[in-house]
N, C-alpha and C positions, 0 to 999 in steps of 0.2 A: 830881373825879379826885384821887386818892391822891399824897401827895408823891413816892412811889418812880415812879409812872407819868410824873409831869411831869419828874422829874430824866432817866428814860430816854428821854422824847420829846425832850429838849433835846440829850443825849448820843448821839442816833440818828446825825444827820450826820456827826459826829465817828468814829462808829463806822464808817461806810460809808467815809468817806475813808481811815481806817486800813487797813480791809481792802483797797481798791483800790489803795492803796501797797505793802502786802504782796505782792498778787495781782503786780503790776508788777514788784517786786525780784526775785520768786521766777523769773518767766518771764525776765526780764534775765539772772539768774545761769544758769538753765537755758540759754540760747542760748550765753551765755560758754563753758561747759563743754562744751557741744556744738559750739563753733568749735574749741577748743583740741583737743578728739577728732579733728576734722577735719585741723588742722593737723597734729598728730603724725603721723596715718596717711600723710602725703603721701609721706614717705621710706621707708615699712615696706614697698613692694612696688614691682617693678620694672614690673608690668602696669598699673601707673596711667597709664604714657606713651600707649599706645594709646585708653585710655580720655579721656584729657585731650585729644587731637587729636580725638577725636570730640565733645567737649563745645566746644572751640575753633571747630570749625566752626559748630556749632548756636549758640552764643553770638555768635561775631564776625563770621563769614562772612556768615550769614543775617541779620545787622543791619546790613548795609553800606547796604542801600536806604533802609531807615528813617532812619538815621543822616544820610545823604546829604541826604534830602527836608527833615527837620527841620532839620539846619545851614544848609541854603540858604536857607530862607525865613525862619529865626531871623535870619541875618545880613542878609538883604534888609528885613526889618522894622526891626531895630536901626539900619541904615544910613540907613532912611527917616525914622526919628522922630528921629535924631541929627542929620542934616545939617539938618532943619526947626529945631530947637532951637538949633545952633550958627550958623546964619543970622541969627537974631535978633541976636546979639551978636557979628557978624561975625568969626566963629571957625571958618570954613567948613574951613581948612586942618587943623585937629585931628580932622576925621572919622575917619580911619585909627586914632590913637591910641586914641580913644575905642572905636571898634567892636572891635580888637583886645583891649584890655582887658578891655572887658566880657565878651568871649568866653572868653579864657583864662583870667581868675580865677574868674569866677562861672559864666555860662550855659553853657560848654562843658561842665564835668564834673557840674553838676546836671541839665542837661537830657538829657545822656547815659545818666546814671543812670536817670532816671526813664524815659526811652524802653526801656532795657534791661529795667527791672523789669515792664514793661507788656508785653513782647515775650518776655523771655526766662525772667525771673524767675518768671511766672505759670506758665510752662511746667514749670519746675523742681519748683514745689508741687505741681501736678496730676500729673506723672509719679510722684514719690514717694508722694503720697498714694494715687494709685491701686494702686500697688503694696504700700502697706500695707494698705489695705481688702481685697486681694486674696490676702494673706498672702504674697506672693512675697516681702517682707523676712523673713518667719518662716521661708520656706524657704531664704534664705541663710544665716541664722543656722544652721539645722539641717546644712547642709552646709559648715559651720566656716568659712564667707565673712562677716568682717567687713562689714555692711552700710555703715557709715560710711565704711570705705576704697573700697569698690566703688561708692558712690552719691555721697557727699557730696565727697570730696578731690578727685577730678577736677574737678568743677564749681567748688570753689575755685581751684584753680590755673587753670583757664581764664579764670573772672571775672579774676583778679589780672593776667593778661596781655591779655584782651581789653579791658577798660574804660580803660585808659591808651591804647591804639592808637586805640580808636574815638572817644576824648576830643580825641585830636590831629588825625584825619581830620575830626571835628566842628568845630574851631577853623580848620582850614584853608578848609573850605566856607563856614564863616560869615563869613569875612574876605572870600573872593570873593563872598558874595552882599551884604555890604556894598559892595564895588566897585560890583557891577552896579547897585545903587540910587543910590550917593551920587556916582558917576563917570560911569557908563554912560547913567543915565537922568536925572539931575538936574544934569549938566554939571560936575563937580568935576573937580579937576586929577588926574589919574593918578598923575603923577611924586610930587606932595605926598603923596598917600594912602599909597602904598606906603613913602614915605620915613619918614613919621609912625608908619606900623605898626612899621618897621624900628627905629626910635630909641627908641620908647615901651615897649616889651617889653624886659625884663630877664630874667636866667635866674631870678630869684626870682619872677616873675610865672609863669614857665612851670613850675618845680620846684612850685609852690605848687598850680597845677592838677592836675598829674599826682599830688601826694601826695592831693589829693582824689578824686581817680578811684581811687586803690588802696583809700582807707577806704571808699568808697562800694562797691565792688567785694566788700568784705569784710560789710557791712551787707547787702546785697541778697541776697548768696548764703547767709549764714547766715541771716536771718529765713526767706527762702523754701524753704530746704531744711527748716528746723528744724518750720516750719508744716505741711510735707508728712510729715515723719518722725512726727509725734506728732498725724496727724489723726485716729487711733482715740480719743484722750485728750480730745477736743472734747466740750464738753457743749451746744453748739448745733446739733449734728447728726452723725447716723452714716451710713457708707456713702456714696453719693454726692453726697448733701446735705453731708455732713462735709467732703468734697475741696473743693466749691463754696466753701464758708465759709472754710477754710483758704486758699483761693486769694484770696479777697476780702480776708482779713486780711492776708495775706503784703503783698499790693501797697500796701494803704493804710499799713500798719505800714512798709514798705520807704520809701512816698516821705516821709511823715513823718520818719523818722529821717535820710533824705538831707538835708533842710533844717535840720534841727536840727544835724547834723553841720558842714553847710555853714556855719551861723551860728558855731558854736563854732570851726572851723579859722580863719574869715576873722579872728575876733576874735584868735586867737592869732598868726596868720602875718603880719597887715598891720597 
């Protein structure tokens, strides 16, 4: 093996790492520009209100059942596990504080975003992706209708409204679930539970949870709409296969970014 081939073989991993890094940066930049385009078109049309209400129903109202069930059982599991852990140290009275803080600070915003990614985000990607491969987006452009204004901006507004409201619902249902297991099933004190919930939560905790939900709303909506909008540029599949690949990528990427953003915001806020 010649010296040039040896050097090429040694540098190959660095070349692949650099190529992957550049591709990630390029896609991140494209998503950011796509988000700015969607935000700029929010106030460009009065007709966005009607489409936003429709998206609010789809993203928010139709997700209530899922959020209710996940919030209830998450709170029940947290209450059950926390009660057993606190009982070992004789600190049963702090159950309400532990459940409330864990839900409001972390579990509420994160699990709500992940559930909405699976239910609403995947549908956004599939809807826009099908419109792209069936040339409906091209038809909108021919009719001088901005596709981003028509398809993406209402979804961004609806997400920014729906995510915090559903997060608050998740927190309330989760606290009720913790009450069911910690108090109703395991015999804890009801008054102490709600007293700890009331005294342990501060406005900083609540505002941090809502701030996270707003950031997650932007991330999920941007990623899902971007993947659907540019389905036709995918190299791993065309047509219906490309839509399925785009939907899978959108869900996985959104969940990963939600967890990464959660860590970053937790480090900055607490």
